[in-house]
MARBA-3410 file (N, C-alpha, C, O; in Angstrom, 1 decimal):
82
4.3,100.9,155.8,4.3,101.8,154.6,5.3,102.9,154.8,5.9,103.3,153.7 ~ 5.6,103.3,156.0,6.7,104.3,156.1,8.0,103.9,155.6,8.7,104.7,155.0 ~ 8.3,102.6,155.8,9.6,102.1,155.3,9.6,102.1,153.8,10.7,102.4,153.2 ~ 8.6,101.8,153.2,8.5,101.9,151.7,8.7,103.3,151.2,9.5,103.5,150.2 ~ 8.1,104.3,151.9,8.3,105.7,151.5,9.8,106.1,151.6,10.3,106.8,150.8
10.4,105.6,152.7,11.8,105.9,152.9,12.7,105.4,151.7,13.6,106.1,151.2 ~ 12.4,104.2,151.3,13.1,103.6,150.1,12.9,104.5,148.9,13.9,104.8,148.2 ~ 11.7,104.8,148.6,11.4,105.5,147.4,12.0,106.9,147.4,12.4,107.4,146.3 ~ 12.1,107.5,148.5,12.6,108.9,148.5,14.1,108.9,148.2,14.7,110.0,148.0 ~ 14.8,107.7,148.2,16.2,107.7,147.9,16.5,107.8,146.4,17.6,108.0,146.0
15.4,107.6,145.6,15.6,107.7,144.2,15.4,109.2,143.8,14.4,109.8,144.1 ~ 16.4,109.7,143.2,16.4,111.2,142.9,16.4,111.4,141.4,17.2,110.8,140.6 ~ 15.5,112.3,141.0,15.4,112.7,139.6,16.6,113.3,139.0,16.8,113.2,137.8 ~ 17.4,113.9,139.8,18.6,114.6,139.3,19.5,113.6,138.6,20.2,113.9,137.6 ~ 19.5,112.3,139.0,20.3,111.3,138.3,19.9,111.1,136.9,20.8,110.9,136.0
18.6,111.1,136.6,18.2,111.0,135.2,18.6,112.3,134.5,19.1,112.1,133.3 ~ 18.5,113.4,135.0,18.9,114.7,134.4,20.4,114.6,134.0,20.8,115.0,132.9 ~ 21.2,114.2,135.0,22.7,114.1,134.8,23.0,113.0,133.7,23.9,113.2,132.9 ~ 22.3,111.9,133.6,22.5,110.9,132.6,22.1,111.4,131.3,22.8,111.1,130.3 ~ 21.0,112.1,131.2,20.7,112.7,129.9,21.7,113.8,129.4,22.0,113.8,128.2
22.2,114.6,130.3,23.3,115.5,129.9,24.5,114.8,129.5,25.2,115.2,128.5 ~ 24.9,113.7,130.1,26.0,112.9,129.6,25.9,112.3,128.2,26.8,112.1,127.5 ~ 24.6,112.1,127.8,24.3,111.6,126.5,24.0,112.8,125.5,23.7,112.6,124.4 ~ 24.2,114.0,126.0,23.9,115.2,125.2,22.5,115.1,124.7,22.2,115.3,123.5 ~ 21.6,114.8,125.6,20.2,114.6,125.2,19.3,115.5,126.1,19.6,115.7,127.3
18.3,116.1,125.5,17.3,116.9,126.3,16.1,116.0,126.8,15.9,114.9,126.3 ~ 15.4,116.5,127.8,14.2,115.9,128.2,13.2,115.9,127.1,12.4,114.9,127.0 ~ 13.2,116.9,126.3,12.2,116.9,125.2,12.5,115.8,124.2,11.6,115.1,123.8 ~ 13.8,115.6,123.9,14.1,114.5,123.0,13.8,113.1,123.6,13.2,112.2,122.9 ~ 14.1,112.9,124.8,13.7,111.7,125.5,12.2,111.4,125.4,11.8,110.3,125.1
11.5,112.4,125.8,10.0,112.3,125.7,9.5,112.0,124.3,8.7,111.1,124.1 ~ 10.0,112.7,123.4,9.6,112.5,122.0,9.9,111.1,121.5,9.1,110.5,120.9 ~ 11.1,110.7,121.7,11.5,109.3,121.3,10.7,108.2,121.9,10.5,107.2,121.3 ~ 10.3,108.4,123.2,9.5,107.4,123.9,8.0,107.6,123.8,7.2,106.7,124.2 ~ 7.6,108.7,123.2,6.2,108.9,123.0,5.5,109.4,124.3,4.3,109.1,124.5
6.2,110.0,125.2,5.6,110.5,126.5,5.6,112.0,126.5,6.3,112.7,125.6 ~ 4.9,112.6,127.4,5.0,114.1,127.6,6.2,114.5,128.3,6.8,113.7,129.1 ~ 6.7,115.6,128.1,7.9,116.1,128.8,7.6,116.2,130.3,8.5,116.1,131.1 ~ 6.4,116.6,130.6,6.0,116.8,132.0,6.3,115.5,132.9,6.6,115.6,134.0 ~ 6.1,114.3,132.2,6.3,113.1,132.9,7.8,113.0,133.5,8.0,112.7,134.7
8.7,113.4,132.7,10.1,113.4,133.1,10.5,114.6,133.9,11.3,114.4,134.9 ~ 9.9,115.8,133.6,10.2,116.9,134.5,9.7,116.7,135.9,10.4,117.2,136.8 ~ 8.5,116.1,136.0,8.0,115.8,137.4,9.0,114.8,138.1,9.2,115.0,139.3 ~ 9.5,113.9,137.4,10.5,113.0,138.0,11.8,113.7,138.4,12.3,113.6,139.5 ~ 12.3,114.5,137.5,13.5,115.3,137.7,13.3,116.2,138.9,14.2,116.4,139.7
12.1,116.7,139.1,11.8,117.6,140.2,11.4,116.8,141.5,11.0,117.4,142.5 ~ 11.6,115.5,141.5,11.3,114.6,142.6,9.9,114.7,143.1,9.6,114.5,144.3 ~ 9.0,114.9,142.1,7.5,114.9,142.4,6.9,113.6,142.2,5.9,113.2,142.8 ~ 7.4,112.8,141.2,6.9,111.5,140.9,8.1,110.6,140.6,9.2,111.0,140.6 ~ 7.8,109.3,140.5,8.8,108.2,140.1,8.4,107.6,138.8,7.2,107.6,138.4
9.4,107.2,138.1,9.2,106.5,136.8,8.8,105.1,137.1,9.3,104.4,138.0 ~ 7.9,104.6,136.3,7.5,103.1,136.4,8.6,102.2,135.8,9.5,102.7,135.1 ~ 8.6,101.0,136.2,9.6,100.0,135.7,9.4,99.9,134.2,10.4,99.7,133.5 ~ 8.2,100.1,133.7,8.0,100.1,132.2,8.7,101.2,131.5,9.3,101.0,130.5 ~ 8.7,102.4,132.1,9.3,103.6,131.6,10.8,103.4,131.6,11.5,103.7,130.6
11.3,102.9,132.7,12.7,102.7,132.9,13.3,101.6,131.9,14.3,101.8,131.3 ~ 12.5,100.6,131.7,12.8,99.6,130.7,12.9,100.1,129.3,13.8,99.8,128.5 ~ 11.9,101.0,129.0,11.9,101.7,127.6,13.1,102.6,127.4,13.7,102.6,126.4 ~ 13.5,103.3,128.5,14.7,104.1,128.4,15.9,103.3,128.2,16.8,103.6,127.3 ~ 16.0,102.2,128.9,17.2,101.3,128.8,17.3,100.7,127.4,18.3,100.5,126.9
16.1,100.3,126.9,16.1,99.7,125.6,16.4,100.6,124.5,17.1,100.3,123.5 ~ 16.0,101.9,124.6,16.2,102.9,123.5,17.5,103.5,123.6,18.1,103.9,122.6 ~ 18.1,103.6,124.8,19.4,104.3,125.0,20.3,103.3,125.8,20.5,103.5,127.0 ~ 20.9,102.3,125.1,21.7,101.3,125.8,23.0,101.8,126.4,23.5,101.1,127.3 ~ 23.4,103.0,126.1,24.7,103.5,126.7,24.4,104.3,128.0,25.3,104.7,128.7
23.1,104.5,128.3,22.7,105.2,129.5,22.8,104.1,130.7,22.2,103.1,130.6 ~ 23.6,104.5,131.7,23.7,103.6,132.8,22.5,103.6,133.8,22.3,104.6,134.5 ~ 21.7,102.6,133.7,20.4,102.6,134.4,20.7,102.5,135.9,19.9,102.9,136.8 ~ 21.8,101.9,136.3,22.2,101.8,137.7,22.4,103.2,138.2,22.0,103.5,139.3 ~ 23.0,104.0,137.4,23.2,105.4,137.8,21.9,106.2,137.9,21.7,106.9,138.9
21.0,106.0,137.0,19.7,106.6,137.0,18.9,106.3,138.3,18.2,107.1,138.8 ~ 19.0,105.0,138.7,18.3,104.6,139.9,19.0,104.8,141.2,18.3,105.0,142.2 ~ 20.3,104.8,141.2,21.0,104.9,142.5,22.0,106.0,142.7,22.4,106.4,143.8 ~ 22.4,106.6,141.5,23.4,107.6,141.6,24.8,107.0,141.7,25.8,107.8,141.9 ~ 24.9,105.7,141.6,26.2,105.1,141.7,26.8,104.8,140.3,26.1,104.5,139.3
28.1,105.0,140.2,28.8,104.7,139.0,28.8,106.0,138.1,28.6,107.1,138.6 ~ 29.0,105.8,136.8,29.0,106.9,135.8,27.7,106.9,135.1,27.0,105.9,134.9 ~ 27.3,108.2,134.6,26.0,108.3,133.9,25.9,107.5,132.6,24.8,107.1,132.2 ~ 27.1,107.2,132.0,27.1,106.5,130.8,27.9,105.2,131.0,28.8,105.1,131.8 ~ 27.4,104.1,130.3,28.1,102.8,130.4,29.5,103.0,129.8,29.7,103.6,128.8
30.5,102.3,130.5,31.8,102.2,130.0,32.7,103.5,130.3,33.8,103.6,129.7 ~ 32.1,104.4,131.1,32.9,105.6,131.5,33.1,105.6,133.0,33.8,106.6,133.4
END
């Protein structure tokens, strides 16, 4: 289980925050468009929780220019094609 925790800790919420900024989007708007509470995303940005694969898939579907590889790994640019 310790190995699993080490893997999860490498996902950082700041990458979502940076991807949102590159899209000129607020956490409030993201939450509203997806029908979630802002707290869900603020907890992730604060590295207190992780987003589910379903939430990530919804973000990718709703915002196709957001680079989900960046959101998950911090690699590449926050927006696709940049």
